[in-house]
ZADO-1210 file (C-alpha; in nm, 4 decimals, padded with zeros to 6 digits):
<atoms>
<atom x="08.6880" y="06.6566" z="09.3957" code="MET" pos="1"/>
<atom x="08.5257" y="06.9194" z="09.1791" code="SER" pos="2"/>
<atom x="08.5544" y="07.2949" z="09.1957" code="GLU" pos="3"/>
<atom x="08.1990" y="07.2986" z="09.3328" code="ALA" pos="4"/>
<atom x="08.3296" y="07.1228" z="09.6458" code="ASP" pos="5"/>
<atom x="08.5630" y="07.4122" z="09.7289" code="ILE" pos="6"/>
<atom x="08.4130" y="07.6580" z="09.9774" code="ARG" pos="7"/>
<atom x="08.4804" y="08.0218" z="10.0476" code="SER" pos="8"/>
<atom x="08.4303" y="08.2687" z="10.3294" code="VAL" pos="9"/>
<atom x="08.3062" y="08.6179" z="10.2440" code="VAL" pos="10"/>
<atom x="08.2890" y="08.9154" z="10.4786" code="VAL" pos="11"/>
<atom x="08.1688" y="09.2517" z="10.3532" code="GLU" pos="12"/>
<atom x="08.1244" y="09.5754" z="10.5428" code="ARG" pos="13"/>
<atom x="08.0611" y="09.9396" z="10.4761" code="GLU" pos="14"/>
<atom x="08.3239" y="10.1428" z="10.6603" code="LEU" pos="15"/>
<atom x="08.3052" y="10.5192" z="10.7267" code="PRO" pos="16"/>
<atom x="08.6620" y="10.5767" z="10.6031" code="PHE" pos="17"/>
<atom x="08.8055" y="10.6739" z="10.2643" code="PRO" pos="18"/>
<atom x="08.9451" y="10.3924" z="10.0482" code="PRO" pos="19"/>
<atom x="09.2970" y="10.5426" z="10.0733" code="GLU" pos="20"/>
<atom x="09.2987" y="10.5037" z="10.4513" code="LYS" pos="21"/>
<atom x="09.1654" y="10.1469" z="10.4381" code="ILE" pos="22"/>
<atom x="09.4201" y="10.0604" z="10.1690" code="TRP" pos="23"/>
<atom x="09.7038" y="10.1742" z="10.3972" code="ARG" pos="24"/>
<atom x="09.5777" y="09.9427" z="10.6722" code="ALA" pos="25"/>
<atom x="09.5567" y="09.6552" z="10.4217" code="LEU" pos="26"/>
<atom x="09.9090" y="09.7047" z="10.2857" code="THR" pos="27"/>
<atom x="10.1412" y="09.8584" z="10.5457" code="GLN" pos="28"/>
<atom x="10.3017" y="09.5891" z="10.7651" code="PRO" pos="29"/>
<atom x="10.3112" y="09.7988" z="11.0830" code="HIS" pos="30"/>
<atom x="09.9364" y="09.8613" z="11.0495" code="LEU" pos="31"/>
<atom x="09.8593" y="09.5029" z="10.9403" code="MET" pos="32"/>
<atom x="10.0287" y="09.3804" z="11.2585" code="ALA" pos="33"/>
<atom x="09.7770" y="09.5764" z="11.4660" code="GLU" pos="34"/>
<atom x="09.4630" y="09.4186" z="11.3207" code="TRP" pos="35"/>
<atom x="09.5660" y="09.1033" z="11.1342" code="LEU" pos="36"/>
<atom x="09.9130" y="08.9548" z="11.1913" code="MET" pos="37"/>
<atom x="10.2807" y="09.0389" z="11.1791" code="LYS" pos="38"/>
<atom x="10.4176" y="09.0167" z="10.8268" code="SER" pos="39"/>
<atom x="10.6884" y="09.1184" z="10.5853" code="ASP" pos="40"/>
<atom x="10.4239" y="09.2169" z="10.3295" code="PHE" pos="41"/>
<atom x="10.4876" y="09.4460" z="10.0319" code="ARG" pos="42"/>
<atom x="10.2107" y="09.5305" z="09.7824" code="PRO" pos="43"/>
<atom x="10.4112" y="09.4024" z="09.4844" code="GLU" pos="44"/>
<atom x="10.2925" y="09.1218" z="09.2567" code="VAL" pos="45"/>
<atom x="10.5139" y="08.8170" z="09.3064" code="GLY" pos="46"/>
<atom x="10.6347" y="08.9202" z="09.6523" code="HIS" pos="47"/>
<atom x="10.6523" y="08.6198" z="09.8835" code="GLY" pos="48"/>
<atom x="10.5818" y="08.6964" z="10.2494" code="PHE" pos="49"/>
<atom x="10.4763" y="08.5369" z="10.5762" code="ASN" pos="50"/>
<atom x="10.2028" y="08.6107" z="10.8233" code="PHE" pos="51"/>
<atom x="10.3159" y="08.5132" z="11.1717" code="THR" pos="52"/>
<atom x="10.0939" y="08.4441" z="11.4730" code="ALA" pos="53"/>
<atom x="10.1432" y="08.2591" z="11.7985" code="ASP" pos="54"/>
<atom x="09.9741" y="07.9535" z="11.6409" code="TRP" pos="55"/>
<atom x="10.2028" y="07.9375" z="11.3361" code="GLY" pos="56"/>
<atom x="10.3161" y="08.0846" z="11.0072" code="VAL" pos="57"/>
<atom x="10.1335" y="08.1313" z="10.6782" code="LEU" pos="58"/>
<atom x="10.3301" y="08.1288" z="10.3525" code="ASP" pos="59"/>
<atom x="10.1871" y="08.3840" z="10.1125" code="CYS" pos="60"/>
<atom x="10.2493" y="08.5466" z="09.7756" code="GLU" pos="61"/>
<atom x="10.1000" y="08.8643" z="09.6306" code="VAL" pos="62"/>
<atom x="09.9011" y="08.7799" z="09.3157" code="LEU" pos="63"/>
<atom x="09.7256" y="09.1064" z="09.2271" code="GLU" pos="64"/>
<atom x="09.7533" y="09.4706" z="09.3285" code="VAL" pos="65"/>
<atom x="09.5279" y="09.7466" z="09.2002" code="GLU" pos="66"/>
<atom x="09.5940" y="10.0306" z="09.4463" code="PRO" pos="67"/>
<atom x="09.2923" y="10.1325" z="09.6520" code="GLN" pos="68"/>
<atom x="09.0747" y="09.8801" z="09.4633" code="ARG" pos="69"/>
<atom x="09.1902" y="09.5154" z="09.4764" code="THR" pos="70"/>
<atom x="09.4503" y="09.3101" z="09.6603" code="LEU" pos="71"/>
<atom x="09.4896" y="08.9326" z="09.6229" code="THR" pos="72"/>
<atom x="09.7384" y="08.6988" z="09.7882" code="TYR" pos="73"/>
<atom x="09.7770" y="08.3336" z="09.8677" code="THR" pos="74"/>
<atom x="09.7125" y="08.2230" z="10.2272" code="TRP" pos="75"/>
<atom x="09.8784" y="07.8869" z="10.2813" code="ASN" pos="76"/>
<atom x="09.9474" y="07.7079" z="10.6059" code="GLY" pos="77"/>
<atom x="09.8384" y="07.4296" z="10.8386" code="LEU" pos="78"/>
<atom x="09.7285" y="07.2223" z="10.5376" code="GLY" pos="79"/>
<atom x="09.5166" y="07.4973" z="10.3849" code="LEU" pos="80"/>
<atom x="09.5960" y="07.6301" z="10.0383" code="VAL" pos="81"/>
<atom x="09.3753" y="07.9312" z="09.9732" code="SER" pos="82"/>
<atom x="09.3530" y="08.2765" z="09.8219" code="THR" pos="83"/>
<atom x="09.2380" y="08.5970" z="09.9913" code="VAL" pos="84"/>
<atom x="09.0994" y="08.8801" z="09.7800" code="THR" pos="85"/>
<atom x="09.0224" y="09.2255" z="09.9186" code="TRP" pos="86"/>
<atom x="08.8016" y="09.4586" z="09.7162" code="THR" pos="87"/>
<atom x="08.7454" y="09.8256" z="09.7997" code="LEU" pos="88"/>
<atom x="08.4590" y="10.0221" z="09.6500" code="GLU" pos="89"/>
<atom x="08.4085" y="10.3916" z="09.7287" code="PRO" pos="90"/>
<atom x="08.0674" y="10.4818" z="09.8715" code="THR" pos="91"/>
<atom x="07.9135" y="10.8178" z="09.9650" code="PRO" pos="92"/>
<atom x="07.9937" y="10.7527" z="10.3318" code="GLY" pos="93"/>
<atom x="08.3367" y="10.5914" z="10.2937" code="GLY" pos="94"/>
<atom x="08.3988" y="10.2539" z="10.1324" code="ALA" pos="95"/>
<atom x="08.2635" y="09.9015" z="10.1063" code="ARG" pos="96"/>
<atom x="08.5322" y="09.6488" z="10.1948" code="LEU" pos="97"/>
<atom x="08.4882" y="09.2894" z="10.0807" code="ARG" pos="98"/>
<atom x="08.7130" y="08.9974" z="10.1669" code="MET" pos="99"/>
<atom x="08.6800" y="08.6545" z="10.0113" code="GLU" pos="100"/>
<atom x="08.8942" y="08.3598" z="10.1102" code="GLN" pos="101"/>
<atom x="08.8630" y="08.0704" z="09.8635" code="VAL" pos="102"/>
<atom x="09.0064" y="07.7217" z="09.8885" code="GLY" pos="103"/>
<atom x="08.8458" y="07.5295" z="10.1746" code="PHE" pos="104"/>
<atom x="08.8149" y="07.1615" z="10.0832" code="LYS" pos="105"/>
<atom x="08.5329" y="06.9481" z="10.2288" code="PRO" pos="106"/>
<atom x="08.7707" y="06.7807" z="10.4758" code="ASP" pos="107"/>
<atom x="08.8905" y="07.1188" z="10.6113" code="GLN" pos="108"/>
<atom x="08.5878" y="07.1912" z="10.8271" code="GLU" pos="109"/>
<atom x="08.7981" y="07.3146" z="11.1187" code="ARG" pos="110"/>
<atom x="08.9837" y="07.5672" z="10.9007" code="ALA" pos="111"/>
<atom x="08.6559" y="07.6757" z="10.7409" code="TYR" pos="112"/>
<atom x="08.4873" y="07.7295" z="11.0787" code="ARG" pos="113"/>
<atom x="08.7963" y="07.9147" z="11.2022" code="GLY" pos="114"/>
<atom x="08.7880" y="08.1503" z="10.9047" code="ALA" pos="115"/>
<atom x="08.4120" y="08.1984" z="10.9339" code="THR" pos="116"/>
<atom x="08.4479" y="08.3145" z="11.2929" code="SER" pos="117"/>
<atom x="08.7923" y="08.4773" z="11.2608" code="GLY" pos="118"/>
<atom x="08.7455" y="08.7135" z="10.9674" code="TRP" pos="119"/>
<atom x="08.4602" y="08.9114" z="11.1294" code="PRO" pos="120"/>
<atom x="08.6862" y="08.9635" z="11.4337" code="ARG" pos="121"/>
<atom x="08.9685" y="09.0812" z="11.2057" code="PHE" pos="122"/>
<atom x="08.7223" y="09.3268" z="11.0462" code="PHE" pos="123"/>
<atom x="08.6275" y="09.4548" z="11.3938" code="ASP" pos="124"/>
<atom x="08.9970" y="09.5092" z="11.4758" code="SER" pos="125"/>
<atom x="09.0521" y="09.6807" z="11.1406" code="LEU" pos="126"/>
<atom x="08.7601" y="09.9204" z="11.1988" code="ALA" pos="127"/>
<atom x="08.8919" y="09.9997" z="11.5460" code="GLU" pos="128"/>
<atom x="09.2382" y="10.0716" z="11.4060" code="LEU" pos="129"/>
<atom x="09.0981" y="10.2925" z="11.1286" code="LEU" pos="130"/>
<atom x="08.9096" y="10.4931" z="11.3887" code="GLY" pos="131"/>
<atom x="09.2269" y="10.5867" z="11.5753" code="ARG" pos="132"/>
<atom x="09.4823" y="10.6498" z="11.2984" code="ILE" pos="133"/>
<atom x="09.5145" y="10.9529" z="11.0715" code="ASP" pos="134"/>
</atoms>
């Protein structure tokens, strides 16, 4: 299998909130639990953590942290070994948030379809959360 066979899911949205506020929602476990999943996350390179949902557990590790700009971690579970990268870019009206999950092999169609439909819903939940927190 070549690198060209590996697929990714990308979701990008302009949000009417400052990067600092979005960053908090991306990195504070109590906020992450409200829009993504429960976790023992810490924004520290090398920190191993889990995302926990009613369907299972993901084993993760923080790979890159550039506060209010970039966050990358592994996203491994249910046979999927992948990497999620968040990128924040300030805009005049708030920030552009981009998420890319890389690592879907050709035989992981179910996981790929799940991510393709799931990430936009996570973004909707994130935007809703950002609208009601200070």
